[in-house]
C-alpha positions as a Markdown table, in Angstrom:
| # | Residue | x | y | z |
|---|---|---|---|---|
| 1 | Met | -5.2 | 76.3 | 27.2 |
| 2 | Ile | -1.7 | 77.0 | 26.4 |
| 3 | Gly | 0.4 | 74.6 | 24.5 |
| 4 | Thr | 4.0 | 75.0 | 24.0 |
| 5 | Arg | 6.6 | 72.7 | 22.7 |
| 6 | Gly | 10.4 | 73.3 | 23.7 |
| 7 | Arg | 13.4 | 72.5 | 21.8 |
| 8 | Met | 13.9 | 68.5 | 21.1 |
| 9 | Ala | 10.0 | 68.5 | 21.6 |
| 10 | Lys | 7.5 | 66.2 | 20.3 |
| 11 | Pro | 3.8 | 66.9 | 21.1 |
| 12 | Gly | 3.3 | 67.7 | 24.6 |
| 13 | Met | 2.2 | 65.5 | 27.6 |
| 14 | Ala | -1.5 | 64.8 | 28.7 |
| 15 | Leu | -2.9 | 65.2 | 32.0 |
| 16 | Ala | -4.4 | 61.6 | 31.8 |
| 17 | Leu | -7.3 | 61.5 | 34.1 |
| 18 | Leu | -10.0 | 60.0 | 32.0 |
| 19 | Gly | -11.4 | 56.8 | 33.4 |
| 20 | Ile | -10.7 | 57.4 | 37.2 |
| 21 | Ala | -13.5 | 55.5 | 38.8 |
| 22 | Leu | -15.9 | 56.7 | 41.5 |
| 23 | Thr | -15.5 | 53.4 | 43.2 |
| 24 | Ala | -12.0 | 54.2 | 44.2 |
| 25 | Cys | -11.5 | 53.9 | 48.1 |
| 26 | Thr | -11.9 | 56.9 | 50.2 |
| 27 | Gly | -9.4 | 56.1 | 53.3 |
| 28 | Val | -5.8 | 57.1 | 53.5 |
| 29 | Ala | -4.4 | 54.0 | 54.7 |
| 30 | Pro | -1.9 | 52.4 | 52.3 |
| 31 | Pro | -2.0 | 49.0 | 51.0 |
| 32 | Ser | -0.8 | 46.2 | 53.0 |
| 33 | Ala | 2.9 | 46.7 | 53.8 |
| 34 | Gly | 5.7 | 44.4 | 54.3 |
| 35 | Gln | 5.3 | 42.6 | 51.1 |
| 36 | Pro | 8.7 | 41.0 | 50.2 |
| 37 | Ser | 10.5 | 43.0 | 47.5 |
| 38 | Pro | 11.6 | 41.0 | 44.3 |
| 39 | Phe | 14.3 | 43.7 | 43.9 |
| 40 | Ala | 17.7 | 43.4 | 45.5 |
| 41 | Ala | 18.5 | 46.8 | 47.4 |
| 42 | Pro | 19.3 | 49.4 | 46.8 |
| 43 | Asp | 17.5 | 49.4 | 43.3 |
| 44 | Gly | 14.6 | 51.8 | 43.2 |
| 45 | Pro | 15.0 | 55.5 | 42.5 |
| 46 | Pro | 12.6 | 58.3 | 43.3 |
| 47 | Gly | 10.2 | 59.5 | 40.7 |
| 48 | Glu | 11.9 | 62.9 | 41.2 |
| 49 | Thr | 15.2 | 64.2 | 42.5 |
| 50 | Phe | 14.9 | 67.6 | 43.4 |
| 51 | Ala | 12.5 | 69.4 | 46.0 |
| 52 | Pro | 11.0 | 72.4 | 43.7 |
| 53 | Pro | 8.7 | 72.8 | 42.1 |
| 54 | Asp | 6.9 | 69.3 | 42.9 |
| 55 | Phe | 7.5 | 69.9 | 46.6 |
| 56 | Glu | 6.0 | 73.3 | 46.6 |
| 57 | Gln | 3.2 | 73.0 | 49.2 |
| 58 | Pro | -0.2 | 73.0 | 47.8 |
| 59 | Ser | -2.7 | 75.4 | 49.4 |
| 60 | Gln | -5.3 | 73.6 | 51.8 |
| 61 | Phe | -8.6 | 73.9 | 49.9 |
| 62 | Val | -11.7 | 75.0 | 51.9 |
| 63 | Pro | -15.0 | 74.3 | 50.0 |
| 64 | Thr | -17.0 | 77.6 | 49.8 |
| 65 | Asp | -20.7 | 78.3 | 49.5 |
| 66 | Pro | -22.6 | 77.6 | 47.3 |
| 67 | Phe | -20.4 | 74.7 | 46.5 |
| 68 | Val | -20.2 | 75.7 | 43.0 |
| 69 | Pro | -16.9 | 74.2 | 41.2 |
| 70 | Thr | -14.8 | 76.5 | 39.2 |
| 71 | Glu | -15.0 | 74.1 | 36.1 |
| 72 | Thr | -17.3 | 71.1 | 35.5 |
| 73 | Phe | -15.5 | 69.5 | 32.4 |
| 74 | Met | -13.2 | 66.7 | 32.4 |
| 75 | Pro | -9.5 | 67.5 | 31.9 |
| 76 | Pro | -8.7 | 68.0 | 28.2 |
| 77 | Asp | -6.2 | 66.3 | 25.9 |
| 78 | Phe | -2.9 | 68.3 | 26.5 |
| 79 | Gln | -1.4 | 67.1 | 23.2 |
| 80 | Gln | 0.4 | 64.5 | 25.0 |
| 81 | Pro | 3.2 | 62.3 | 23.3 |
| 82 | Asp | 2.2 | 59.1 | 21.4 |
| 83 | Pro | 2.1 | 56.2 | 23.7 |
| 84 | Phe | 5.3 | 54.2 | 23.8 |
| 85 | Val | 5.7 | 51.3 | 21.3 |
| 86 | Pro | 8.6 | 49.4 | 21.6 |
| 87 | Pro | 10.8 | 48.6 | 18.8 |
| 88 | Asp | 11.7 | 45.2 | 17.4 |
| 89 | Phe | 15.0 | 44.3 | 19.3 |
| 90 | Gln | 15.3 | 40.7 | 17.7 |
| 91 | Lys | 18.7 | 41.9 | 16.2 |
| 92 | Pro | 22.1 | 42.1 | 18.3 |
| 93 | Pro | 22.5 | 45.4 | 20.2 |
| 94 | Val | 24.5 | 48.0 | 18.2 |
| 95 | Val | 27.6 | 49.1 | 20.4 |
| 96 | Ala | 27.3 | 52.8 | 21.3 |
| 97 | Pro | 29.9 | 55.0 | 19.4 |
| 98 | Asp | 33.5 | 55.6 | 20.9 |
| 99 | Pro | 33.1 | 59.2 | 22.3 |
| 100 | Gly | 36.8 | 60.0 | 20.9 |
| 101 | Phe | 38.8 | 59.1 | 23.8 |
| 102 | Gly | 40.6 | 56.0 | 22.8 |
| 103 | Ala | 40.2 | 52.3 | 23.1 |
| 104 | Pro | 38.1 | 50.5 | 25.7 |
| 105 | Gly | 39.9 | 50.2 | 29.0 |
| 106 | Asp | 40.8 | 47.2 | 31.1 |
| 107 | Gly | 37.3 | 46.3 | 31.8 |
| 108 | Gly | 36.4 | 46.0 | 28.0 |
| 109 | Arg | 34.1 | 48.9 | 28.0 |
| 110 | Gln | 34.1 | 52.0 | 26.1 |
| 111 | Pro | 34.3 | 55.3 | 28.1 |
| 112 | Val | 31.0 | 56.9 | 28.7 |
| 113 | Leu | 30.9 | 60.7 | 27.9 |
| 114 | Phe | 27.9 | 62.5 | 29.6 |
| 115 | Thr | 26.8 | 65.9 | 28.1 |
| 116 | Gln | 24.3 | 68.4 | 29.6 |
| 117 | Gln | 21.0 | 68.6 | 27.6 |
| 118 | Ala | 18.5 | 71.3 | 28.0 |
| 119 | Ile | 14.8 | 71.5 | 27.3 |
| 120 | Phe | 13.6 | 75.1 | 26.5 |
| 121 | Asp | 10.4 | 76.8 | 27.1 |
| 122 | Pro | 9.2 | 79.4 | 24.5 |
| 123 | Met | 6.5 | 80.6 | 26.7 |
| 124 | Ala | 8.8 | 81.6 | 29.3 |
| 125 | Gly | 11.2 | 83.5 | 27.3 |
| 126 | Asn | 12.8 | 80.5 | 25.9 |
| 127 | Val | 14.9 | 79.8 | 28.7 |
| 128 | Ala | 16.1 | 76.3 | 29.7 |
| 129 | Ala | 13.4 | 74.8 | 31.6 |
| 130 | Met | 15.5 | 71.6 | 32.8 |
| 131 | Thr | 18.8 | 70.1 | 32.3 |
| 132 | Phe | 20.0 | 66.5 | 32.4 |
| 133 | Leu | 23.0 | 64.5 | 31.7 |
| 134 | Leu | 22.8 | 62.3 | 28.5 |
| 135 | Pro | 25.2 | 59.5 | 27.7 |
| 136 | Asn | 27.0 | 59.4 | 24.4 |
| 137 | Gly | 24.9 | 57.7 | 21.8 |
| 138 | Trp | 21.6 | 58.4 | 23.6 |
| 139 | Gln | 18.7 | 60.5 | 22.4 |
| 140 | Ala | 16.4 | 62.8 | 24.3 |
| 141 | Asp | 13.0 | 64.4 | 23.9 |
| 142 | Gly | 10.9 | 66.9 | 25.8 |
| 143 | Ser | 8.6 | 69.8 | 26.2 |
| 144 | Val | 7.1 | 72.0 | 28.7 |
| 145 | Gln | 3.0 | 72.2 | 28.6 |
| 146 | Trp | 1.4 | 75.2 | 30.5 |
| 147 | Thr | -1.9 | 74.2 | 31.9 |
| 148 | Pro | -3.4 | 77.3 | 33.6 |
| 149 | Glu | -6.6 | 75.9 | 34.4 |
| 150 | Trp | -4.9 | 73.7 | 37.0 |
| 151 | Arg | -2.9 | 74.6 | 40.2 |
| 152 | Arg | 0.0 | 72.6 | 39.0 |
| 153 | Val | 0.1 | 75.1 | 36.2 |
| 154 | Ala | 2.9 | 73.2 | 34.1 |
| 155 | Gln | 4.0 | 69.6 | 33.0 |
| 156 | Leu | 7.6 | 68.9 | 32.1 |
| 157 | Trp | 7.7 | 65.8 | 29.9 |
| 158 | Thr | 10.9 | 64.2 | 29.2 |
| 159 | Arg | 11.8 | 61.0 | 27.4 |
| 160 | Val | 15.5 | 59.5 | 27.0 |
| 161 | Thr | 16.3 | 56.6 | 25.1 |
| 162 | Asp | 19.2 | 54.2 | 24.1 |
| 163 | Pro | 18.8 | 52.9 | 20.7 |
| 164 | Ala | 21.4 | 50.3 | 21.4 |
| 165 | Thr | 19.5 | 48.5 | 24.1 |
| 166 | Gly | 16.1 | 49.9 | 23.9 |
| 167 | Ile | 16.3 | 51.4 | 27.5 |
| 168 | Thr | 13.8 | 54.2 | 27.8 |
| 169 | Ile | 13.3 | 56.7 | 30.6 |
| 170 | Glu | 10.0 | 58.7 | 30.6 |
| 171 | Trp | 8.4 | 61.1 | 33.1 |
| 172 | Leu | 4.9 | 60.8 | 33.6 |
| 173 | Pro | 2.2 | 63.5 | 34.0 |
| 174 | Leu | 1.3 | 64.6 | 37.4 |
| 175 | Gln | -1.8 | 66.0 | 39.1 |
| 176 | Asp | -3.2 | 67.2 | 42.6 |
| 177 | Phe | -6.3 | 65.9 | 43.6 |
| 178 | Leu | -9.0 | 66.7 | 46.3 |
| 179 | Trp | -12.2 | 64.7 | 47.6 |
| 180 | Phe | -15.1 | 65.6 | 50.0 |
| 181 | Gln | -18.5 | 64.4 | 50.4 |
| 182 | Ala | -20.5 | 66.5 | 48.0 |
| 183 | Pro | -23.6 | 68.3 | 49.5 |
| 184 | Ala | -26.8 | 68.2 | 47.9 |
| 185 | Gly | -27.0 | 70.4 | 44.6 |
| 186 | Phe | -23.2 | 70.0 | 44.2 |
| 187 | Asp | -22.5 | 69.5 | 40.6 |
| 188 | Ala | -18.9 | 68.2 | 39.7 |
| 189 | Pro | -18.2 | 65.2 | 37.7 |
| 190 | Ile | -15.3 | 62.9 | 38.8 |
| 191 | Gly | -12.1 | 64.2 | 37.4 |
| 192 | Gly | -13.5 | 67.9 | 36.8 |
| 193 | Asp | -11.7 | 70.9 | 37.8 |
| 194 | Tyr | -12.4 | 72.1 | 41.3 |
| 195 | Gln | -10.3 | 75.1 | 42.2 |
| 196 | Gly | -7.5 | 73.6 | 40.3 |
| 197 | Lys | -7.5 | 70.1 | 41.6 |
| 198 | Ala | -9.1 | 67.1 | 39.8 |
| 199 | Tyr | -12.2 | 66.1 | 42.0 |
| 200 | Val | -11.4 | 62.4 | 42.5 |
| 201 | Pro | -11.8 | 60.0 | 45.6 |
| 202 | Pro | -8.3 | 58.9 | 46.9 |
| 203 | Ile | -6.8 | 55.8 | 45.5 |
| 204 | Thr | -4.4 | 54.1 | 47.8 |
| 205 | Asp | -3.6 | 51.1 | 45.8 |
| 206 | Pro | -0.6 | 52.0 | 43.7 |
| 207 | Thr | -1.5 | 49.2 | 41.0 |
| 208 | Gln | -5.0 | 50.7 | 40.8 |
| 209 | Phe | -3.7 | 54.3 | 40.4 |
| 210 | Val | -1.4 | 53.4 | 37.6 |
| 211 | Ala | -4.2 | 51.5 | 35.8 |
| 212 | Gln | -6.6 | 54.3 | 36.0 |
| 213 | Met | -4.4 | 57.3 | 35.7 |
| 214 | Trp | -1.8 | 56.4 | 33.0 |
| 215 | Met | -2.6 | 53.1 | 31.4 |
| 216 | Pro | -5.6 | 54.6 | 29.2 |
| 217 | Thr | -2.7 | 56.7 | 27.6 |
| 218 | Val | 0.9 | 56.9 | 28.1 |
| 219 | Leu | 1.2 | 53.5 | 29.4 |
| 220 | Ser | -1.5 | 51.9 | 27.2 |
| 221 | His | 1.1 | 49.1 | 26.3 |
| 222 | Leu | 0.9 | 47.7 | 29.8 |
| 223 | Gln | -2.9 | 47.0 | 29.9 |
| 224 | Gly | -3.2 | 43.5 | 30.8 |
| 225 | Ala | 0.4 | 43.2 | 31.6 |
| 226 | Pro | 1.2 | 41.2 | 34.8 |
| 227 | Leu | 2.7 | 42.9 | 37.7 |
| 228 | Val | 5.7 | 40.7 | 38.6 |
| 229 | Gly | 7.0 | 42.8 | 41.6 |
| 230 | Ile | 6.3 | 45.6 | 44.0 |
| 231 | Gln | 8.9 | 47.4 | 46.3 |
| 232 | Glu | 8.2 | 50.2 | 48.8 |
| 233 | Met | 10.5 | 53.2 | 49.0 |
| 234 | Pro | 10.2 | 54.6 | 52.5 |
| 235 | Ala | 13.0 | 57.3 | 52.1 |
| 236 | Val | 11.2 | 58.7 | 49.0 |
| 237 | Ala | 7.8 | 58.9 | 51.0 |
| 238 | Glu | 9.5 | 60.7 | 53.9 |
| 239 | Ala | 10.9 | 63.2 | 51.7 |
| 240 | Phe | 7.5 | 63.7 | 50.2 |
| 241 | Lys | 6.0 | 64.3 | 53.6 |
| 242 | Gln | 8.7 | 66.7 | 54.7 |
| 243 | Gly | 8.4 | 68.8 | 51.5 |
| 244 | Tyr | 4.6 | 69.1 | 52.0 |
| 245 | Gly | 5.2 | 70.8 | 55.4 |
| 246 | Thr | 2.0 | 69.8 | 57.2 |
| 247 | Pro | 0.6 | 66.5 | 58.6 |
| 248 | Ala | 0.3 | 63.9 | 55.8 |
| 249 | Glu | 0.6 | 60.3 | 54.9 |
| 250 | Ala | 2.9 | 59.5 | 52.0 |
| 251 | Phe | 4.0 | 56.1 | 50.4 |
| 252 | Ala | 6.2 | 55.7 | 47.5 |
| 253 | Tyr | 6.6 | 52.5 | 45.1 |
| 254 | Arg | 8.5 | 50.8 | 42.5 |
| 255 | Leu | 6.0 | 48.5 | 40.4 |
| 256 | Arg | 7.7 | 46.2 | 37.9 |
| 257 | Tyr | 5.5 | 44.7 | 35.0 |
| 258 | Glu | 6.4 | 42.4 | 32.1 |
| 259 | Phe | 5.0 | 42.6 | 28.6 |
| 260 | Gln | 5.8 | 41.0 | 25.2 |
| 261 | Gln | 6.8 | 42.9 | 22.1 |
| 262 | Asn | 7.6 | 41.3 | 18.8 |
| 263 | Gly | 8.2 | 38.0 | 20.6 |
| 264 | Thr | 10.7 | 39.7 | 23.3 |
| 265 | Val | 10.1 | 40.0 | 26.9 |
| 266 | Trp | 10.2 | 43.6 | 28.1 |
| 267 | Glu | 10.2 | 44.7 | 31.7 |
| 268 | Glu | 9.0 | 48.2 | 32.9 |
| 269 | Asp | 9.5 | 49.8 | 36.3 |
| 270 | Val | 6.9 | 52.3 | 37.2 |
| 271 | Phe | 7.9 | 54.8 | 40.2 |
| 272 | Leu | 5.5 | 57.1 | 42.1 |
| 273 | Ala | 4.7 | 58.6 | 45.3 |
| 274 | Leu | 1.3 | 59.3 | 46.6 |
| 275 | Leu | 0.6 | 61.8 | 49.6 |
| 276 | Tyr | -2.6 | 62.3 | 51.5 |
| 277 | Ala | -3.7 | 65.0 | 53.9 |
| 278 | Gly | -7.0 | 65.7 | 55.7 |
| 279 | Ser | -9.4 | 63.1 | 56.5 |
| 280 | Ala | -11.8 | 60.5 | 55.0 |
| 281 | Asp | -14.5 | 63.3 | 54.7 |
| 282 | Phe | -12.2 | 66.0 | 53.1 |
| 283 | Thr | -8.7 | 64.8 | 51.4 |
| 284 | Ser | -6.2 | 66.6 | 49.4 |
| 285 | Trp | -3.9 | 64.1 | 47.8 |
| 286 | Phe | -1.0 | 64.4 | 45.2 |
| 287 | Val | 1.0 | 62.0 | 42.8 |
| 288 | Asn | 4.6 | 63.1 | 42.7 |
| 289 | Phe | 7.9 | 61.5 | 41.9 |
| 290 | Ala | 6.4 | 59.7 | 38.8 |
| 291 | Tyr | 8.6 | 58.3 | 35.9 |
| 292 | Thr | 9.1 | 55.0 | 34.1 |
| 293 | Val | 12.0 | 52.9 | 32.9 |
| 294 | Arg | 11.6 | 50.0 | 30.2 |
| 295 | Ala | 13.7 | 47.7 | 28.4 |
| 296 | Pro | 14.0 | 44.1 | 27.1 |
| 297 | Lys | 14.4 | 41.8 | 30.0 |
| 298 | Gly | 17.5 | 42.1 | 31.8 |
| 299 | Glu | 18.7 | 45.4 | 30.5 |
| 300 | Ile | 17.3 | 47.6 | 33.4 |
| 301 | Asp | 19.1 | 45.6 | 36.1 |
| 302 | Arg | 22.4 | 45.5 | 34.0 |
| 303 | Asn | 22.3 | 49.2 | 33.4 |
| 304 | Ile | 21.1 | 50.5 | 36.8 |
| 305 | Gly | 24.0 | 52.8 | 37.3 |
| 306 | Leu | 23.6 | 54.4 | 33.9 |
| 307 | Ile | 19.8 | 54.9 | 34.2 |
| 308 | Ser | 20.0 | 56.3 | 37.7 |
| 309 | Thr | 22.7 | 58.9 | 36.6 |
| 310 | Ile | 20.2 | 60.3 | 34.1 |
| 311 | Ile | 17.4 | 60.3 | 36.5 |
| 312 | Ala | 19.7 | 62.0 | 39.2 |
| 313 | Ser | 20.8 | 64.5 | 37.0 |
| 314 | Arg | 17.3 | 65.8 | 35.8 |
| 315 | Ile | 16.4 | 69.2 | 37.5 |
| 316 | Thr | 14.7 | 72.4 | 36.7 |
| 317 | Thr | 16.7 | 75.7 | 36.4 |
| 318 | Pro | 16.3 | 78.5 | 39.0 |
| 319 | Glu | 15.3 | 80.6 | 36.0 |
| 320 | Trp | 12.5 | 78.5 | 34.8 |
| 321 | Glu | 11.2 | 77.6 | 38.4 |
| 322 | Gly | 11.2 | 81.3 | 39.4 |
| 323 | Thr | 8.7 | 81.7 | 36.4 |
| 324 | Tyr | 6.7 | 78.5 | 37.5 |
| 325 | Arg | 6.4 | 79.7 | 41.0 |
| 326 | Leu | 5.1 | 83.2 | 39.9 |
| 327 | Val | 2.6 | 81.7 | 37.7 |
| 328 | Gln | 1.4 | 79.5 | 40.6 |
| 329 | Gln | 1.0 | 82.9 | 42.8 |
| 330 | Leu | -1.0 | 84.3 | 39.7 |
| 331 | Phe | -3.2 | 81.2 | 39.7 |
| 332 | Val | -3.9 | 81.5 | 43.5 |
| 333 | Gln | -4.8 | 85.1 | 42.8 |
| 334 | Gly | -7.4 | 84.0 | 40.4 |
| 335 | Ile | -6.3 | 85.5 | 37.0 |
| 336 | Gln | -6.5 | 82.0 | 35.2 |
| 337 | Gln | -8.5 | 83.7 | 32.1 |
| 338 | Gln | -5.5 | 86.0 | 31.4 |
| 339 | Met | -3.1 | 83.0 | 31.8 |
| 340 | Ala | -5.1 | 81.2 | 29.4 |
| 341 | Asp | -4.4 | 83.8 | 26.7 |
| 342 | Thr | -1.0 | 83.5 | 24.9 |
| 343 | Ala | -0.3 | 87.2 | 24.5 |
| 344 | Ala | -1.6 | 87.9 | 27.9 |
| 345 | Phe | 0.4 | 85.2 | 29.4 |
| 346 | Gly | 3.6 | 86.9 | 27.8 |
| 347 | Gln | 2.6 | 90.2 | 29.1 |
| 348 | Leu | 2.0 | 89.1 | 32.7 |
| 349 | Leu | 5.5 | 87.5 | 32.7 |
| 350 | Thr | 7.1 | 90.6 | 31.6 |
| 351 | Gln | 4.8 | 92.7 | 34.3 |
| 352 | Tyr | 6.2 | 90.6 | 37.1 |
| 353 | Arg | 9.6 | 90.5 | 36.0 |
| 354 | Ala | 11.3 | 91.5 | 39.3 |
| 355 | Glu | 9.0 | 89.1 | 41.3 |
| 356 | Ser | 10.1 | 86.2 | 39.2 |
| 357 | Gln | 13.9 | 87.2 | 39.5 |
| 358 | Ala | 13.3 | 87.2 | 43.3 |
| 359 | Leu | 11.8 | 83.8 | 43.4 |
| 360 | Gln | 14.9 | 82.4 | 41.2 |
| 361 | Gln | 17.2 | 83.8 | 44.0 |
| 362 | Gln | 15.0 | 82.0 | 46.6 |
| 363 | Val | 15.1 | 78.7 | 44.6 |
| 364 | Thr | 18.9 | 78.9 | 44.3 |
| 365 | Gln | 19.3 | 79.7 | 48.0 |
| 366 | Glu | 17.0 | 76.6 | 48.7 |
| 367 | Arg | 19.2 | 74.5 | 46.6 |
| 368 | Leu | 22.3 | 75.3 | 48.2 |
| 369 | Ala | 20.9 | 74.9 | 51.6 |
| 370 | Ser | 19.6 | 71.4 | 50.7 |
| 371 | Gln | 22.0 | 69.9 | 48.3 |
| 372 | Asp | 23.5 | 67.6 | 50.8 |
| 373 | Arg | 20.1 | 66.2 | 51.8 |
| 374 | Ile | 18.9 | 65.8 | 48.3 |
| 375 | Ala | 22.2 | 64.0 | 47.2 |
| 376 | Gln | 22.1 | 61.7 | 50.2 |
| 377 | Leu | 18.5 | 60.9 | 49.4 |
| 378 | Arg | 19.5 | 60.2 | 45.7 |
| 379 | Gln | 22.2 | 57.8 | 46.8 |
| 380 | Glu | 20.0 | 56.1 | 49.2 |
| 381 | Ser | 17.2 | 55.7 | 46.7 |
| 382 | Leu | 19.0 | 55.3 | 43.3 |
| 383 | Gly | 20.9 | 51.9 | 42.6 |
| 384 | Gly | 24.3 | 51.9 | 41.3 |
| 385 | Val | 25.4 | 55.5 | 41.9 |
| 386 | Glu | 27.9 | 57.5 | 44.0 |
| 387 | Thr | 28.2 | 61.1 | 44.8 |
| 388 | Tyr | 31.1 | 63.2 | 43.5 |
| 389 | Val | 32.1 | 66.9 | 44.0 |
| 390 | Asp | 32.2 | 68.9 | 40.7 |
| 391 | Pro | 35.4 | 71.1 | 41.2 |
| 392 | Phe | 34.3 | 73.8 | 39.0 |
| 393 | Asn | 30.9 | 74.7 | 41.1 |
| 394 | Gln | 31.2 | 72.8 | 44.2 |
| 395 | Gly | 27.9 | 71.2 | 43.2 |
| 396 | Leu | 27.2 | 67.4 | 43.9 |
| 397 | Val | 26.5 | 64.8 | 41.2 |
| 398 | Gln | 25.7 | 61.2 | 41.0 |
| 399 | Leu | 27.5 | 59.0 | 38.7 |
| 400 | Thr | 27.4 | 55.3 | 38.1 |
| 401 | Val | 29.7 | 53.1 | 40.0 |
| 402 | Gly | 32.4 | 50.7 | 39.1 |
| 403 | Trp | 34.6 | 52.9 | 36.9 |
| 404 | Ser | 38.3 | 53.6 | 37.4 |
| 405 | Glu | 38.4 | 57.2 | 36.5 |
| 406 | Tyr | 36.0 | 60.2 | 36.7 |
| 407 | Trp | 36.5 | 63.5 | 35.1 |
| 408 | Val | 34.5 | 66.7 | 34.5 |
| 409 | Asn | 35.3 | 69.9 | 32.3 |
| 410 | Pro | 34.1 | 73.5 | 32.6 |
| 411 | Gln | 31.3 | 72.7 | 30.0 |
| 412 | Gly | 29.7 | 70.4 | 32.4 |
| 413 | Glu | 30.5 | 67.2 | 30.7 |
| 414 | Phe | 31.5 | 64.2 | 32.7 |
| 415 | Leu | 33.7 | 61.3 | 31.5 |
| 416 | Thr | 34.1 | 57.7 | 33.0 |
| 417 | Thr | 36.7 | 55.3 | 31.8 |
| 418 | Asp | 38.1 | 51.9 | 32.9 |
| 419 | Thr | 41.7 | 52.8 | 32.3 |
| 420 | Pro | 43.5 | 53.5 | 35.6 |
| 421 | Gly | 45.5 | 56.8 | 35.3 |
| 422 | Phe | 43.7 | 58.1 | 32.1 |
| 423 | Asp | 44.0 | 61.7 | 31.4 |
| 424 | Pro | 41.5 | 63.1 | 28.9 |
| 425 | Asn | 43.5 | 66.3 | 28.4 |
| 426 | Gln | 45.9 | 64.3 | 26.4 |
| 427 | Phe | 43.2 | 64.0 | 23.8 |
| 428 | Asp | 40.8 | 66.9 | 24.4 |
| 429 | Asn | 42.6 | 70.0 | 26.1 |
| 430 | Arg | 39.6 | 71.6 | 27.5 |
| 431 | Gly | 40.4 | 71.8 | 31.2 |
| 432 | Trp | 39.1 | 68.4 | 32.4 |
| 433 | Gln | 39.6 | 67.7 | 36.2 |
| 434 | Arg | 39.2 | 64.6 | 38.2 |
| 435 | Leu | 36.1 | 64.3 | 40.4 |
| 436 | Gln | 36.5 | 63.5 | 44.0 |
| 437 | Arg | 34.1 | 61.1 | 45.6 |
| 438 | Arg | 31.9 | 62.8 | 48.4 |
| 439 | Thr | 31.0 | 60.7 | 51.6 |
| 440 | Phe | 28.3 | 61.7 | 53.9 |
């Protein structure tokens, strides 16, 4: 096992599969559709907002004689972050600090400065693995965890919190699964590693999946918490199917739970998408777009635009993703043993440097070709955001709605303010330019 921590890192994330039961259903039909949504549209962002690497099409597994699994152990603990324990928010919230651009505008709100943050990966040459926008006063933590025994060879963990309100956004562990009726003599435990996927019967009830995949570990505070709403996300499910590339069924959900902490009612929205390919006799299935948002009751809905801005901005870098795709190719070639050794892993990345650079270019081209489609999906699925064009790189960015002015500088910082006609260059002469709204 390779364990790495990036800058701003806490202990890395876990591949939490313990406790997934053999009694899970084996069909691929979703739970009953058409349930009224307790949420007002268009709330309900997808669990991920970019195609690669989670849209990397998994290889179609074909069992081989004599049906001997590559591993027969339960997934190990990958040094996951401590389960979230909400703080006591009985005291009045603290007002976020003024970012230095003057007094509140006509709406009485302080301007919000978004800065680019990065999580670095020491195992990949200390390159930035992913970036996201962080509002002033918020805090971020994250790490990259390489798991070469699984076909999903890396996990990207990120947690973003607002000390003033308690809002916490956290991305959840992902996994690829497969299931087939085992012949006589087959020896693989439920949850064991079979050619890089977890050997688990399909679970089509999203609440059951959350309870068995994440509640034993990273969402332990939700054990026993009532489910107060469920919303299906068809646009996200359709994007998952398109990214998979072969016939499949996909379903995406937003599940809202309530729980008590220190006498305060908290809400938590868990987002996930599930995809199933194959048949009842042999099924490959996957979880994607998985993250959670929690806060004292009412704070999520009041701050949906700010939350959505952070979620929409989180993306892997082409430099890191080229390495990720290369390592996936090496996994398929069957050299997991070398990948599991830290020194050999570094040597492999150096040896395949040219291939990694070619994959980086491929990632860049894919994103240029698909940024309109991805931005439109974000705008449709995320609540409270609009799309703007960055004049410095012609890229698209989603920012919270309802502000009078939107600005960006060459350093990739974004500023929103309620003061009409406000020019940040009068206070900070770093080449700020006004953003223009993009319409589709």
